[in-house]
Structures are given as C-alpha cells and as structure tokens.
N, C-alpha and C positions, 0 to 999 in steps of 0.2 A: 481561556484557550482550553479546548477539549483535546485530550490526548487519547489515542487509541493504541492498544497493545497489538502489535503485528507479529508477535511471536518472539520467544527467547528473551523477554524483557525489553524489547525494543518498542519505542513509542513514536508515533507520528502525530502531528497536529491535524486534527480532523478537517478543519476549515481550509487547509492547504492542499488536500487531496482532490484532484480533478476526477480520476476514475480508478477503478480496481478491475483489472482484466486478467484473463488466463494467458499464459505465455506460449500457448500451443501453435498459434498461427505464424506463418512465415513473415508477414509484415511486422508483427510484434517482435519477433526474433531479430529482424533487421534494425528495428528501432532500439532495442537493447544494445546491440553491437555498436550502433552509431553513438549512443550516449556513453557507452564504455570508452570509446575512443576519445570523446571530449572530456572525460574525467568526471562526468556527472552521475555515474551509476553508484548506487549504494546497495550492497549485497547484505541483506539482513537475514539470509537463509541459513547462515552458519554451516555451509557445506551440504545442506540437505537439498533435495531437488526443489527447484522453484515452482511454486504452484500458483502464485499471484504476482502481478506486476502493478505497482502503484505509481500512477503518473501524478507528479506534483506540479503546482502552479509555478514553481521556480525553474522548471525545466529538468529537474532531477527525476530519475526513475529509481524506485526502491523495489528490490526483489524480496519476496517473503515465502516461507515454506508453508504457510497456511493457505488453504483454498479460498477463492474469492467469496464463496458462500459464508464461510466463517467470519471473514472480515466484514462483509456486509451486515451480518447479524450484530457484530460488535458496534458498527457505526449506528445501526438502528437502536440498539440498546442505549447508547450514549445520548441519542436524541430524545428518547423517552425519559431518561433521567433528567435531562435539562427541562423538558416540558413539565414534568412533575414538580420540579423545583420552583418553577415560575407560577404554578397554580395556587 
C-alpha cells in the first residue's frame, strides 16, 4: 500500500483516491456539504483554507490545505519510486 502525505502528517492510501480537485466550484461545495451531513467528511486541513478535495472510493471526501498540483506531484513521485523499485 502506497501512502501519500496530504499535509500536516496526514496520509492517505494512494490506490483509494479517485480524484483530487479544487474546491472552488459550486457543485464541489454542494458535494462537500452533502458528505458532511452524511458524516463522511474528513477535514485534514487543520483549520487552514481548503485548497484540495480528495474523493475516495469509499465515498469519503478528504479536505487538504495543499493545492492539487502539489498533491499530484506527490502521487507522481510515489509512482516513479515504485517503478524504480521494480526495475
């Protein structure tokens, strides 16, 4: 299992992430509110402004203070490390 740091020492399983998106659009804000009401929201931003929304295959949504570009780079870095390990 590959774990990705999403900020403040919080880790997520890379293979469980469906997408990493920006929280700026109205549909994403509605989705966050719906998931919050269902009790499936995980706020890993530690009170900072939310810059990324991670949609998980379990139906959970995780909020992160790191921008999507940073998280995408971390996912790509992990994939490169795994590829190097198998060569």
